[in-house]
C-alpha atoms as an extended CHARMM CRD file, in Angstrom:
* protein
*
       196  EXT
         1         1  MET       CA             28.8970000000     -196.0780000000       44.5280000000  PROA      1               0.0000000000
         2         2  GLU       CA             32.5060000000     -195.4370000000       45.4560000000  PROA      2               0.0000000000
         3         3  LYS       CA             33.2250000000     -192.8970000000       48.1530000000  PROA      3               0.0000000000
         4         4  LEU       CA             34.6480000000     -189.5310000000       47.2050000000  PROA      4               0.0000000000
         5         5  SER       CA             38.3950000000     -188.9680000000       47.2640000000  PROA      5               0.0000000000
         6         6  LEU       CA             40.0820000000     -187.8610000000       50.4580000000  PROA      6               0.0000000000
         7         7  MET       CA             40.7070000000     -184.1300000000       50.8710000000  PROA      7               0.0000000000
         8         8  GLY       CA             43.4930000000     -182.7900000000       48.6900000000  PROA      8               0.0000000000
         9         9  SER       CA             43.4670000000     -185.7830000000       46.3710000000  PROA      9               0.0000000000
        10        10  GLY       CA             40.0560000000     -185.2000000000       44.8580000000  PROA      10              0.0000000000
        11        11  PRO       CA             39.3790000000     -184.5550000000       41.1920000000  PROA      11              0.0000000000
        12        12  ARG       CA             41.2110000000     -181.7190000000       39.4970000000  PROA      12              0.0000000000
        13        13  VAL       CA             39.2110000000     -180.0440000000       36.7480000000  PROA      13              0.0000000000
        14        14  VAL       CA             40.9210000000     -177.8360000000       34.1770000000  PROA      14              0.0000000000
        15        15  THR       CA             38.9770000000     -175.4780000000       31.9130000000  PROA      15              0.0000000000
        16        16  ASP       CA             40.1530000000     -172.8510000000       29.4310000000  PROA      16              0.0000000000
        17        17  ARG       CA             40.9730000000     -170.2740000000       32.1140000000  PROA      17              0.0000000000
        18        18  LEU       CA             40.6420000000     -172.1230000000       35.4280000000  PROA      18              0.0000000000
        19        19  VAL       CA             41.8930000000     -174.9580000000       37.5780000000  PROA      19              0.0000000000
        20        20  LEU       CA             39.4100000000     -176.3970000000       40.0940000000  PROA      20              0.0000000000
        21        21  ARG       CA             40.8770000000     -178.3780000000       42.9850000000  PROA      21              0.0000000000
        22        22  ALA       CA             40.3010000000     -179.1770000000       46.6390000000  PROA      22              0.0000000000
        23        23  PRO       CA             41.2300000000     -176.3850000000       49.0950000000  PROA      23              0.0000000000
        24        24  LYS       CA             44.4950000000     -176.6430000000       51.0330000000  PROA      24              0.0000000000
        25        25  LEU       CA             45.7460000000     -174.9640000000       54.1920000000  PROA      25              0.0000000000
        26        26  SER       CA             48.2560000000     -173.0510000000       52.0640000000  PROA      26              0.0000000000
        27        27  ASP       CA             45.3110000000     -171.3280000000       50.2930000000  PROA      27              0.0000000000
        28        28  TRP       CA             44.3090000000     -169.4660000000       53.4640000000  PROA      28              0.0000000000
        29        29  ASP       CA             46.1130000000     -166.2000000000       52.6400000000  PROA      29              0.0000000000
        30        30  GLN       CA             44.4320000000     -165.8830000000       49.2500000000  PROA      30              0.0000000000
        31        31  TRP       CA             41.0730000000     -167.0820000000       50.5980000000  PROA      31              0.0000000000
        32        32  THR       CA             40.9300000000     -164.6700000000       53.5380000000  PROA      32              0.0000000000
        33        33  THR       CA             42.1430000000     -161.7300000000       51.4150000000  PROA      33              0.0000000000
        34        34  LEU       CA             39.5970000000     -162.3300000000       48.6440000000  PROA      34              0.0000000000
        35        35  ARG       CA             36.7470000000     -162.9390000000       51.0900000000  PROA      35              0.0000000000
        36        36  GLU       CA             37.6060000000     -159.7820000000       53.0820000000  PROA      36              0.0000000000
        37        37  GLN       CA             37.8260000000     -157.6740000000       49.9210000000  PROA      37              0.0000000000
        38        38  SER       CA             34.4680000000     -159.1390000000       48.8040000000  PROA      38              0.0000000000
        39        39  ARG       CA             32.6880000000     -159.0150000000       52.1750000000  PROA      39              0.0000000000
        40        40  ASP       CA             30.0070000000     -156.4590000000       51.2380000000  PROA      40              0.0000000000
        41        41  PHE       CA             29.4660000000     -158.2530000000       47.9250000000  PROA      41              0.0000000000
        42        42  LEU       CA             29.0470000000     -161.7240000000       49.5300000000  PROA      42              0.0000000000
        43        43  VAL       CA             27.3070000000     -161.0860000000       52.8700000000  PROA      43              0.0000000000
        44        44  PRO       CA             23.7890000000     -160.5420000000       51.4220000000  PROA      44              0.0000000000
        45        45  TRP       CA             23.8480000000     -164.0460000000       49.8600000000  PROA      45              0.0000000000
        46        46  GLU       CA             25.5360000000     -166.1630000000       52.5330000000  PROA      46              0.0000000000
        47        47  PRO       CA             24.9200000000     -167.5070000000       56.0290000000  PROA      47              0.0000000000
        48        48  LEU       CA             25.8170000000     -165.0920000000       58.8250000000  PROA      48              0.0000000000
        49        49  TRP       CA             29.5560000000     -164.4380000000       59.0490000000  PROA      49              0.0000000000
        50        50  GLY       CA             30.9340000000     -164.9890000000       62.5480000000  PROA      50              0.0000000000
        51        51  LEU       CA             33.3810000000     -162.5270000000       64.1050000000  PROA      51              0.0000000000
        52        52  ASP       CA             36.2470000000     -164.9190000000       63.3460000000  PROA      52              0.0000000000
        53        53  ALA       CA             34.9330000000     -166.0060000000       59.9250000000  PROA      53              0.0000000000
        54        54  LEU       CA             38.1960000000     -165.1480000000       58.1710000000  PROA      54              0.0000000000
        55        55  SER       CA             40.6210000000     -166.3270000000       60.8520000000  PROA      55              0.0000000000
        56        56  LYS       CA             43.1250000000     -169.0990000000       60.2010000000  PROA      56              0.0000000000
        57        57  GLY       CA             41.4870000000     -171.1770000000       62.9520000000  PROA      57              0.0000000000
        58        58  SER       CA             38.0720000000     -170.8320000000       61.3180000000  PROA      58              0.0000000000
        59        59  TYR       CA             39.5880000000     -171.7580000000       57.9530000000  PROA      59              0.0000000000
        60        60  ARG       CA             41.1760000000     -174.8750000000       59.4960000000  PROA      60              0.0000000000
        61        61  MET       CA             37.7720000000     -175.8720000000       60.8950000000  PROA      61              0.0000000000
        62        62  ARG       CA             36.2910000000     -175.3780000000       57.4310000000  PROA      62              0.0000000000
        63        63  LEU       CA             38.9410000000     -177.6840000000       55.9420000000  PROA      63              0.0000000000
        64        64  ARG       CA             38.2260000000     -180.2970000000       58.6350000000  PROA      64              0.0000000000
        65        65  ARG       CA             34.5210000000     -180.1300000000       57.7960000000  PROA      65              0.0000000000
        66        66  TYR       CA             35.3090000000     -180.5260000000       54.0850000000  PROA      66              0.0000000000
        67        67  ALA       CA             37.5580000000     -183.5110000000       54.8620000000  PROA      67              0.0000000000
        68        68  LYS       CA             34.8470000000     -185.0950000000       57.0380000000  PROA      68              0.0000000000
        69        69  ASP       CA             32.3150000000     -184.6340000000       54.2240000000  PROA      69              0.0000000000
        70        70  VAL       CA             34.6910000000     -186.3130000000       51.7750000000  PROA      70              0.0000000000
        71        71  LYS       CA             35.4380000000     -189.1910000000       54.1560000000  PROA      71              0.0000000000
        72        72  GLU       CA             31.7300000000     -189.7550000000       54.8040000000  PROA      72              0.0000000000
        73        73  ASP       CA             30.8470000000     -189.4130000000       51.0910000000  PROA      73              0.0000000000
        74        74  MET       CA             28.7520000000     -186.3370000000       51.8140000000  PROA      74              0.0000000000
        75        75  GLY       CA             30.5110000000     -183.6960000000       49.7250000000  PROA      75              0.0000000000
        76        76  GLN       CA             33.5630000000     -182.1720000000       48.0620000000  PROA      76              0.0000000000
        77        77  ALA       CA             34.8260000000     -178.5920000000       47.9800000000  PROA      77              0.0000000000
        78        78  PHE       CA             36.6220000000     -176.9600000000       45.0710000000  PROA      78              0.0000000000
        79        79  PHE       CA             38.5290000000     -173.6960000000       44.8400000000  PROA      79              0.0000000000
        80        80  LEU       CA             38.7490000000     -171.9700000000       41.4600000000  PROA      80              0.0000000000
        81        81  PHE       CA             42.1450000000     -170.5970000000       40.4260000000  PROA      81              0.0000000000
        82        82  HSD       CA             43.3060000000     -168.7200000000       37.3300000000  PROA      82              0.0000000000
        83        83  ARG       CA             45.3560000000     -171.0920000000       35.1950000000  PROA      83              0.0000000000
        84        84  ASP       CA             47.8310000000     -168.3780000000       34.2200000000  PROA      84              0.0000000000
        85        85  ASN       CA             48.6980000000     -166.8420000000       37.5980000000  PROA      85              0.0000000000
        86        86  GLY       CA             47.2120000000     -169.1250000000       40.2950000000  PROA      86              0.0000000000
        87        87  GLU       CA             44.9860000000     -166.3610000000       41.6640000000  PROA      87              0.0000000000
        88        88  LEU       CA             41.9490000000     -167.5420000000       43.6520000000  PROA      88              0.0000000000
        89        89  VAL       CA             38.6690000000     -166.6530000000       41.9170000000  PROA      89              0.0000000000
        90        90  GLY       CA             36.0270000000     -168.3180000000       44.1080000000  PROA      90              0.0000000000
        91        91  GLY       CA             34.6980000000     -171.6650000000       45.2580000000  PROA      91              0.0000000000
        92        92  ILE       CA             32.1380000000     -174.3750000000       44.6300000000  PROA      92              0.0000000000
        93        93  THR       CA             30.9050000000     -176.8040000000       47.2480000000  PROA      93              0.0000000000
        94        94  LEU       CA             29.0960000000     -180.0320000000       46.5100000000  PROA      94              0.0000000000
        95        95  GLY       CA             27.2660000000     -181.0640000000       49.6630000000  PROA      95              0.0000000000
        96        96  ASN       CA             24.3540000000     -183.0030000000       51.0610000000  PROA      96              0.0000000000
        97        97  ILE       CA             25.0530000000     -186.0170000000       48.8490000000  PROA      97              0.0000000000
        98        98  ARG       CA             22.2780000000     -188.5920000000       49.0890000000  PROA      98              0.0000000000
        99        99  ARG       CA             23.1030000000     -192.0320000000       47.7440000000  PROA      99              0.0000000000
       100       100  GLY       CA             20.8080000000     -195.0240000000       47.3410000000  PROA      100             0.0000000000
       101       101  VAL       CA             17.6630000000     -194.2130000000       45.4130000000  PROA      101             0.0000000000
       102       102  ALA       CA             18.5350000000     -190.4810000000       45.1720000000  PROA      102             0.0000000000
       103       103  GLN       CA             22.1320000000     -190.1480000000       43.8340000000  PROA      103             0.0000000000
       104       104  THR       CA             21.7690000000     -186.4080000000       44.3620000000  PROA      104             0.0000000000
       105       105  GLY       CA             23.9130000000     -183.5700000000       45.6770000000  PROA      105             0.0000000000
       106       106  THR       CA             23.5430000000     -179.8400000000       46.2770000000  PROA      106             0.0000000000
       107       107  LEU       CA             25.8160000000     -177.1120000000       44.8720000000  PROA      107             0.0000000000
       108       108  GLY       CA             26.7940000000     -173.8430000000       46.4760000000  PROA      108             0.0000000000
       109       109  TYR       CA             29.1770000000     -171.3230000000       44.9280000000  PROA      109             0.0000000000
       110       110  TRP       CA             30.7480000000     -167.9260000000       45.4090000000  PROA      110             0.0000000000
       111       111  THR       CA             32.9530000000     -165.5950000000       43.3970000000  PROA      111             0.0000000000
       112       112  GLY       CA             35.2140000000     -162.8230000000       44.6500000000  PROA      112             0.0000000000
       113       113  GLN       CA             33.8270000000     -159.4200000000       43.7440000000  PROA      113             0.0000000000
       114       114  ARG       CA             36.6760000000     -158.4470000000       41.4210000000  PROA      114             0.0000000000
       115       115  HSD       CA             36.1280000000     -161.6610000000       39.4430000000  PROA      115             0.0000000000
       116       116  ALA       CA             32.3380000000     -161.4050000000       39.1920000000  PROA      116             0.0000000000
       117       117  ARG       CA             30.5160000000     -161.2010000000       35.8710000000  PROA      117             0.0000000000
       118       118  LYS       CA             33.5210000000     -162.3550000000       33.8450000000  PROA      118             0.0000000000
       119       119  GLY       CA             32.1320000000     -165.8070000000       33.0880000000  PROA      119             0.0000000000
       120       120  TYR       CA             34.3760000000     -167.6920000000       35.5240000000  PROA      120             0.0000000000
       121       121  MET       CA             31.6300000000     -169.4450000000       37.4660000000  PROA      121             0.0000000000
       122       122  TYR       CA             29.8350000000     -170.3380000000       34.2370000000  PROA      122             0.0000000000
       123       123  GLU       CA             33.0440000000     -171.8740000000       32.9050000000  PROA      123             0.0000000000
       124       124  ALA       CA             33.7100000000     -173.6720000000       36.1970000000  PROA      124             0.0000000000
       125       125  LEU       CA             30.2180000000     -175.1940000000       36.4320000000  PROA      125             0.0000000000
       126       126  CYS       CA             30.2760000000     -176.3030000000       32.7870000000  PROA      126             0.0000000000
       127       127  GLY       CA             33.5930000000     -178.0250000000       33.4480000000  PROA      127             0.0000000000
       128       128  LEU       CA             32.6710000000     -179.5160000000       36.8130000000  PROA      128             0.0000000000
       129       129  LEU       CA             29.1710000000     -180.8800000000       36.1970000000  PROA      129             0.0000000000
       130       130  PRO       CA             30.2750000000     -183.7060000000       33.8460000000  PROA      130             0.0000000000
       131       131  VAL       CA             32.7920000000     -184.7980000000       36.5160000000  PROA      131             0.0000000000
       132       132  LEU       CA             30.1160000000     -184.8020000000       39.2130000000  PROA      132             0.0000000000
       133       133  PHE       CA             27.9030000000     -186.9610000000       37.0310000000  PROA      133             0.0000000000
       134       134  SER       CA             30.5630000000     -189.3810000000       35.7960000000  PROA      134             0.0000000000
       135       135  GLU       CA             33.1920000000     -189.6550000000       38.5540000000  PROA      135             0.0000000000
       136       136  PHE       CA             30.9170000000     -189.0150000000       41.5260000000  PROA      136             0.0000000000
       137       137  GLY       CA             28.0740000000     -191.1290000000       40.1530000000  PROA      137             0.0000000000
       138       138  LEU       CA             25.4060000000     -188.4820000000       40.6920000000  PROA      138             0.0000000000
       139       139  ARG       CA             22.3230000000     -188.3460000000       38.4940000000  PROA      139             0.0000000000
       140       140  ARG       CA             20.8270000000     -185.1010000000       39.8570000000  PROA      140             0.0000000000
       141       141  ILE       CA             22.4240000000     -181.9070000000       41.1460000000  PROA      141             0.0000000000
       142       142  GLU       CA             20.4280000000     -179.2420000000       42.9270000000  PROA      142             0.0000000000
       143       143  ALA       CA             21.0820000000     -175.5720000000       43.6640000000  PROA      143             0.0000000000
       144       144  ALA       CA             19.0950000000     -172.8300000000       45.3850000000  PROA      144             0.0000000000
       145       145  CYS       CA             19.3210000000     -169.0530000000       45.3130000000  PROA      145             0.0000000000
       146       146  LEU       CA             17.4720000000     -166.0420000000       46.6100000000  PROA      146             0.0000000000
       147       147  PRO       CA             14.8670000000     -164.7030000000       44.1650000000  PROA      147             0.0000000000
       148       148  SER       CA             16.5810000000     -161.3070000000       44.3850000000  PROA      148             0.0000000000
       149       149  ASN       CA             19.9370000000     -162.7900000000       43.3130000000  PROA      149             0.0000000000
       150       150  ILE       CA             19.3160000000     -162.3240000000       39.6150000000  PROA      150             0.0000000000
       151       151  PRO       CA             22.9160000000     -163.0440000000       38.4860000000  PROA      151             0.0000000000
       152       152  SER       CA             22.8640000000     -166.3650000000       40.3690000000  PROA      152             0.0000000000
       153       153  TYR       CA             19.6440000000     -167.7220000000       38.9210000000  PROA      153             0.0000000000
       154       154  ARG       CA             20.5390000000     -166.4850000000       35.4350000000  PROA      154             0.0000000000
       155       155  LEU       CA             23.8420000000     -168.3480000000       35.7650000000  PROA      155             0.0000000000
       156       156  LEU       CA             22.0670000000     -171.5800000000       36.7140000000  PROA      156             0.0000000000
       157       157  GLU       CA             19.6380000000     -171.2590000000       33.8200000000  PROA      157             0.0000000000
       158       158  LYS       CA             22.4580000000     -170.4850000000       31.3640000000  PROA      158             0.0000000000
       159       159  VAL       CA             24.3810000000     -173.5800000000       32.4900000000  PROA      159             0.0000000000
       160       160  GLY       CA             21.3220000000     -175.7880000000       31.9620000000  PROA      160             0.0000000000
       161       161  PHE       CA             19.5810000000     -176.0270000000       35.3510000000  PROA      161             0.0000000000
       162       162  SER       CA             15.7770000000     -175.9990000000       35.3750000000  PROA      162             0.0000000000
       163       163  LYS       CA             13.7400000000     -174.0380000000       37.9020000000  PROA      163             0.0000000000
       164       164  GLU       CA             11.6050000000     -176.4230000000       39.9220000000  PROA      164             0.0000000000
       165       165  GLY       CA              9.8720000000     -174.1210000000       42.3630000000  PROA      165             0.0000000000
       166       166  LEU       CA             10.0550000000     -171.8660000000       45.3810000000  PROA      166             0.0000000000
       167       167  ALA       CA             10.9250000000     -173.1740000000       48.8540000000  PROA      167             0.0000000000
       168       168  ARG       CA              9.5540000000     -171.0000000000       51.6430000000  PROA      168             0.0000000000
       169       169  GLU       CA             12.0780000000     -169.9380000000       54.3190000000  PROA      169             0.0000000000
       170       170  TYR       CA             14.5060000000     -172.4690000000       52.8610000000  PROA      170             0.0000000000
       171       171  LEU       CA             17.8220000000     -171.1440000000       54.2320000000  PROA      171             0.0000000000
       172       172  CYS       CA             18.9850000000     -168.6750000000       56.8590000000  PROA      172             0.0000000000
       173       173  ILE       CA             20.9590000000     -166.0590000000       54.9400000000  PROA      173             0.0000000000
       174       174  ASN       CA             22.7860000000     -163.3070000000       56.7890000000  PROA      174             0.0000000000
       175       175  GLY       CA             20.7460000000     -164.1310000000       59.8960000000  PROA      175             0.0000000000
       176       176  VAL       CA             17.2810000000     -164.0960000000       58.2710000000  PROA      176             0.0000000000
       177       177  TRP       CA             15.1880000000     -167.0020000000       56.9300000000  PROA      177             0.0000000000
       178       178  HSD       CA             14.5830000000     -166.5040000000       53.2120000000  PROA      178             0.0000000000
       179       179  ASP       CA             12.5640000000     -168.1270000000       50.4590000000  PROA      179             0.0000000000
       180       180  HSD       CA             14.7420000000     -169.6550000000       47.7290000000  PROA      180             0.0000000000
       181       181  LEU       CA             14.2920000000     -170.5880000000       44.1060000000  PROA      181             0.0000000000
       182       182  LEU       CA             15.0540000000     -174.2780000000       43.6280000000  PROA      182             0.0000000000
       183       183  TYR       CA             16.9500000000     -175.4800000000       40.5610000000  PROA      183             0.0000000000
       184       184  ALA       CA             18.1960000000     -178.8790000000       39.3830000000  PROA      184             0.0000000000
       185       185  ILE       CA             20.0250000000     -180.4790000000       36.4830000000  PROA      185             0.0000000000
       186       186  LEU       CA             19.9420000000     -184.1830000000       35.5990000000  PROA      186             0.0000000000
       187       187  ASP       CA             22.7700000000     -186.2310000000       34.1360000000  PROA      187             0.0000000000
       188       188  LYS       CA             20.7650000000     -186.5540000000       30.9210000000  PROA      188             0.0000000000
       189       189  ASP       CA             20.1480000000     -182.7920000000       30.5850000000  PROA      189             0.0000000000
       190       190  PRO       CA             22.3700000000     -180.8430000000       28.2010000000  PROA      190             0.0000000000
       191       191  ILE       CA             25.0580000000     -178.7430000000       29.8400000000  PROA      191             0.0000000000
       192       192  ALA       CA             25.7650000000     -175.4750000000       28.0890000000  PROA      192             0.0000000000
       193       193  PRO       CA             29.0180000000     -175.2760000000       26.1510000000  PROA      193             0.0000000000
       194       194  ARG       CA             31.9210000000     -173.6360000000       27.9980000000  PROA      194             0.0000000000
       195       195  GLN       CA             32.3230000000     -170.8220000000       25.4960000000  PROA      195             0.0000000000
       196       196  GLU       CA             30.0430000000     -167.8630000000       26.0960000000  PROA      196             0.0000000000
């Protein structure tokens, strides 16, 4: 399979209300503002935030890690922006790509609190998944969420992911090892239509 595009020149996905594209350094102001405003909303579902988690230096390191993942064909990050005003809504990260006999990657996603439960992530995933299957050559995409994160697992099920089981102490979230529900969608599975 071909390697993923270099950072900043990756696929651009346009849906009815959103534009998905690779993060840029110029996105830092919007990113740090939205993440800070959404801190209490996001912290229960994410790895432990460091003291400098929202600093420009930390953001630069994040972009370097994304670029390294792209260069090594290990992943691709996307930011979600409103089509009409360019406002940042959230992000999706494709990571842990395994080629060869697997052709599999893992999705992670987040939405700013003020944009939650408006169907943006549903729309973004419905628009992005066909690109991940066709342009990235994946045949299976996985996702995991805490059993208590009801909106997250309902989103995955609505999009077309199937629950495959429970992984004990799967990820360290906010400093504590937690069990996670495991989900996956195959390239031959139907993806829900974008309209809700």
